[in-house]
Wavefront OBJ file of the C-alpha trace (Angstrom):
o trace
v 96.975 82.944 95.339
v 93.437 81.388 95.385
v 94.190 79.545 98.637
v 95.224 82.841 100.349
v 92.002 84.552 99.156
v 89.930 81.558 100.449
v 91.705 81.696 103.778
v 91.131 85.450 104.226
v 87.504 85.107 103.254
v 87.063 82.387 105.886
v 88.475 84.730 108.616
v 85.955 87.476 107.878
v 82.656 87.184 109.728
v 79.641 86.110 107.560
v 76.828 88.514 107.268
v 73.647 86.747 108.403
v 71.597 88.843 106.029
v 73.536 88.064 102.856
v 75.407 84.850 103.366
v 74.429 81.765 101.307
v 72.856 78.769 102.985
v 76.006 76.821 102.034
v 78.239 79.405 103.734
v 76.127 79.331 106.955
v 76.167 75.610 106.980
v 80.003 75.641 106.798
v 80.138 77.280 110.220
v 81.338 75.149 113.145
v 78.642 72.716 114.203
v 76.040 74.034 111.831
v 73.666 71.717 109.957
v 71.826 72.325 106.721
v 68.616 72.623 108.775
v 70.087 75.272 111.097
v 71.450 77.160 108.121
v 68.028 77.017 106.548
v 66.399 78.418 109.694
v 68.836 81.326 109.648
v 67.910 82.102 106.063
v 64.224 81.953 106.780
v 64.570 84.309 109.795
v 66.069 87.153 107.836
v 66.523 90.021 108.256
v 68.507 90.427 111.486
v 69.450 93.673 113.263
v 71.729 91.784 115.729
v 73.361 88.380 115.877
v 71.762 87.903 119.249
v 68.431 87.495 117.509
v 69.386 83.964 116.561
v 68.883 83.002 120.173
v 66.133 85.436 121.210
v 64.015 84.271 118.228
v 64.798 80.581 118.913
v 66.545 80.027 115.593
v 69.608 78.564 117.352
v 70.322 77.325 120.857
v 72.635 79.277 123.018
v 75.300 76.466 122.619
v 75.006 76.746 118.774
v 75.213 80.524 118.886
v 78.212 80.410 121.174
v 80.104 78.188 118.631
v 79.627 80.666 115.771
v 79.200 84.089 117.456
v 82.708 85.311 116.560
v 82.203 84.221 112.951
v 79.037 86.093 112.192
v 77.684 89.634 111.932
v 74.387 91.279 111.099
v 74.491 94.315 108.793
l 1 2 3 4 5 6 7 8 9 10 11 12 13 14 15 16 17 18 19 20 21 22 23 24 25 26 27 28 29 30 31 32 33 34 35 36 37 38 39 40 41 42 43 44 45 46 47 48 49 50 51 52 53 54 55 56 57 58 59 60 61 62 63 64 65 66 67 68 69 70 71
């Protein structure tokens, strides 16, 4: 049962404003440093702010855009 719950949680987009640094670092291609920059840049109104505010490169953003949200 725990494996199913973990799998479903991994499918749900991470909220940039509440996700832990560890969760953000687990996204494809993300480093601890990039996750830290995302934490420091909070709050976000839109996921696009990661690029417009120079927190992530466009390539980094493109790798994770379907796995994140801003609420």
